[in-house]
N, C-alpha and C positions, 0 to 999 in steps of 0.2 A: 377539483380546483387546486391550483398551486398557490402557496402562500409565500410571500417574501416580506421580511421585516428585518430590522437591524440585527446583526449577528448576536446570537446568544451563546457566546463562548463561556465555558465553565469558569467560575470565579477562581481567581488566583489567590490562594491563601498565603499567609506569611510563611516563607520557607525557613526550615530549620538549618542551622549551620552544620551540615553533614559533609561527608566526603566519600566518594566511591572507594571501594577497597583496592589496594594496589598489590601487585605481585612482583617478585624479584625477577631479574633478568634470567637467572638460572631456571626458574620455574616457567617463565615464558618459553624458553627454548624447549623445555621438556614437554609442555602442552602442545607446541607446534609439531614436535617430532612424533607425538602420539596421535596426530591427525586433526587436532584443533577442536574436536567436539566439546571437550570440557571447557576450553576457553570460551567457545561460543555460548554455551549454556550459562556460564558464570555471569555474563552480562547481557543475556538475551532479553528481548522485549516481552512484556505481557501484551497480547494482542486483544483489541476490542472491536466489536462489530455491532452495527445497529440497523434497525429497519425504520422506514419512513412511510407514512400514508398506509400503514398496515401491510406493507409489502416487504418481505424479507430480502436480504441481499444474496448474491452469489457468495459462496463460502469457499475458502481454499481447499484444494483437493490434490490428488496424486496425478502426475503428468503421464504416467504409463499404466493406467488402469488399476493402480493399487487401491487399497482401502485400509481402514483401521485394523483389519485382520489379515490382509494379504499384501505382499510387497509389490512394488512396480516390477514389470517385466520389460527389460530394456531392449525392445526391438520396435520397429515402426508399425508392425501389425497391432501392437498393443498401445500405441499412442492414444491418449484420451481424446475423443472427438470434441470439436468445438460445439458450443451451444448456440443455437440461433437466437437472435434478439426478438423481443416482443415489444408491444406498445407501452410507452411510459405511462404510469410509474411501475410497471411490472418488470423491474430490473432483475429479479431473481428467477425468472421462468427458465425451465429446461436445464438448469444447472444445479449443482449441489447447494442446498440450503443448510442452515444450522440444524434444523430438524428437531429442536427442543424448544420449550416455551421460553419467552424472554425472561430475563432475570436469572439465568442459569449459565454455568460454564458451557461453552460450545464443545462439540466433539473433536476428536483428534484430527490433525492434519500434519503434513510434512513440512519441513524447512529444507530447501535445497541450498546448502551452504558451501562456501569456500572461504579461503583466507589467503592473504598475501603478506609477506614481509617486504614492505615497500622500500625500506632502507634500514639502517642500524637503529633508527629511533622511532620507527612507525610500523605498526602491524594493523591490517584491516581485515574485518570479518564481514562477509555478506550473508544476509538472511533473505532468501528469495521465496516468495509465495506464488503459487500457480492457481489461476482461475480459468474456468472454461470460456469465459467471455467477460466483457464489461459493457456498460451503457445500455441504451435502448433506442427504439425508433420513436420519433416525436413528430407530431403535427402541430405546427405553431406558425403564426404569421409574423412578419417583420414588425407590425404594430405592437403585437403582444410582447415581443422582445424589447422594443423601445420603451414600452410602458413600465418596464422594470428599471429604467434609467440607463440603459445601455445603447450603444450605437450598433446598427446592423446594416450590412451591405451585401447584396447578392450580385455575383458576377457569374453568369452561366450556372453551373451546378455547384458553385463554391459559395458558401455563406461565411462571412467574417463577422464576428461579434467582438466589440471592444467595450471593456469595463475598466475604467481608470482607477477604480477603487481596490482592485485586487491584482495579484501577480500569480500566474500569468494573466495579463490584462487583455490579451488577444487570443481568441480561440477560433478554430476553423472547423466547419462541418461540411459534409457532402450532402447535397440535396438530391433526392431520388426522383422527384417529379419535376416536370417543366411547367412553369407558370407563365401566363400571358404577360406581356410587357405592361398592359394596362393595369392588371391586377397587382403586379409588383409595384408599379408606380403608386398605386393607392395603398399599398402595404397591408392589404386586407386578406390576401389569399393565404391559406394554410400551406406551408411547405413541409414536405415529408423529409425529415433529416435523420441521419445516423449519428448518434452521439458516441458510439462505441465500435467494437470490432470483435472478431473471433479471437479467442484466447486473450489472456492478460498475465503478464509477469510484473510483479512489483516487489520492492525490496527495501530493507534497511541495511545500511553499512555502518558499522561501528569502528571508529578509529581509536587505536590504543597508542599512546606515546610514552617514550622512556624519558625519565627526568635525569637530572645530573647525579642523582644517587643510584642510578641503575635500577629504578623501580618503574613498573609500567602501570598506567591507569587509563581508563577510557576518557578521552578528551573531547570527542565530537560524535554526533550521530547524523548521518545523511538519510533522510526519509524521502523515498521516491515519490514524485508527484508528476505523473504524465511524463514529459520528456526532461524533467529537471529534478533537483533535490531541494528539500528544506534542509539547510545546512546549519545545525545547531551546536553551539558549545555545550558540553555536557552539563555545566552548571546552569544553563538556560532552559533545559528541558523542563516543562512545566510540572509534570507528574512522574515520580519514580517510586519504586518499591524496593524493600530490602529482600534478600534471599529468604530470610525468616518469614516475612509476610507472604512470599510466594509459596513456601513450603506449607504454611498454615492455610492456604487456600484463599487468602485475602486478595481482593482485586479492586472492587469499587472504591473502597476507602483504604488508606487516606488519600486525599488529593492535595495538590499544592506543595508537596514535599519534594525538594530537589536534591540532586547529588547522591542519590542511592544507586545501587548497581543495576537496576532493571527499569528501563523507561517504559511508561505506558504509551502504546502506539494505537491510535484510533484510525481505523480503516474506513475510508469514505464509502458510503452506502452503494452508490451506483458504479463508480469508476475506480475505486480501490486505491486512490492516492492515500498516502500515509501522513498523519499529523500527530503532534504531541498535545493537541487540545481537542475538546469536543466542540461541536457547533450544530445546534438543532434549529437554527433560525431560518434556513432557506431550503425549500424542497422543490423549487421550480427546476425544469430540466436543464436550462443553461447554466445555472449555478453549479451543477454537478461536475462541470469541466473547469471550474475555477477554484480558488482557494477558500471560498465560502461553501464548499460542498458539505452536504449533510453527513455528520458522523456522530455516533453516540456509543452507548455502552450496554446494549441489551444482552450481549453475550461476550464472553471473554475466554481466553485459552492461553495457557503456557505450555509450549511444546516440549514433550518428553524427549530426553536424549536419544531414545530408540527411534525417533522419527526424524532425526537429522540425517540427511543424505548428502554426502560429499559430492560435489557436482562440477569439479574442474576436469580437464581432459585426462587426468591420471586415473579416472574411474570409469566403469561401464556406464554409470548414470550420466556423467558428463559427456561421454562420447555419444550416447543416444540423444541427449538433449541438444547437442550441437548439430547432429545430423537431421533432426526433425524440422519440419516447416511449421512455424508458429504464426504464420500470417503477418499481420501488422505488429504483433507483440514480439519485436525483434530483440528485446533486452533479456534473452534467456540466460540462465546462470553461467554457462561457459563464456558467453560474450561479456557479461558483467565481470567475471573473474579477470579476463584479459585486460580490461580498462579500469579496474577497481582503484588502482593507485592514483589515477588521474581524476577520479570522480570528485566533483565539488558542487 
C-alpha cells in the first residue's frame, strides 16, 4: 500500500551566523593547476541515502566495472551493464545497494568530477554520480493517480500527470500495455508504466565566485533533479557541515546550520534527484518523479579524494565516458563538463 500525506520535510532550525571559508586568488589558481581535486574535496557534499517501504535504493557505483578495491578499466568491454527494472516498490533490485544496515555510513563510491573556469570571476566544479538504473515498473490506474489529487491523461502509450503543487508539475511516462478505450474512459484499468530507465547520471555543481578583494567562496549549489536543477544560494542550503565535523565522522547532526563548507545532499530513493532537505511523507510511485520524492538519511558517505575521477576529455576516463552509450541517461560527465558554465 502506498501512503501519501502532507510533506514531512525536516524541521529548519535557527541558523547560526557562519560563513564558508574563502581562498585567495593565488590559491585558487594553484588548486586548478593541480587538477582540482583538493578544491572539489574542500567544498564537497556529504551524501545521504534512504530506503522506503523496507526497500533499499540503488547506490552509486563505478561506470567501468570498478569497485572499492579495483579501478575502472576504460574500454567499452568493461562498461558496467545496466540493471533491469523490477515492480515498484523494489527500486533497488539488480543494482548495487548500500549493503550495510541502516544507521551506518555507506560504502565507498566514486565521484566523476570536472571543473571549469567560466570567466575571471567564476569557477564551477561538477560532482557526478553513476547508478545502474533508476525508477521501477508500476501498475496503476488513472483513478488511483487522480485519487492523489493529480490530473492524469492517457494519449496512446503516453501518460501525462499534472500536479500543480510541485515543480516539475508535469511528468510523462511510457505505458507498456494497451488498454481498451472503455476501460480508460472508466479510469479503472491498471496501466503498466515505466518510471525510470537504464543507467542514471546525477550531479551537484558548486559555483565559486571571486569578490572585490580577490577571494573566492562558494556562492551557489546546483542540485540535479531529472532534467533541471535546484539552484540554491549557498546561504539558503538548509543543512551544512564543517570540515572538522566531516573529519570527526559526524553526519546526521547538526541540522539546520547554514553557510558551512559542506552541503548535506539527500538523494531521492527511487530516481536519485538531489535535494538539500529530507522528505519522508510520500512513497507513492508518481511522487518519486516530482519534488516530493522520498529521501532520508539511512546511510551517508563522504567520498575520499582517492575516489575522485577527473572526467573531462583530457583524461582516459572522460574519453571512455563520452564514447559509451548510456541510453536515456544522456547527461554523462563529459557532456556536463561542456555545458557546465551555462547550467542553471
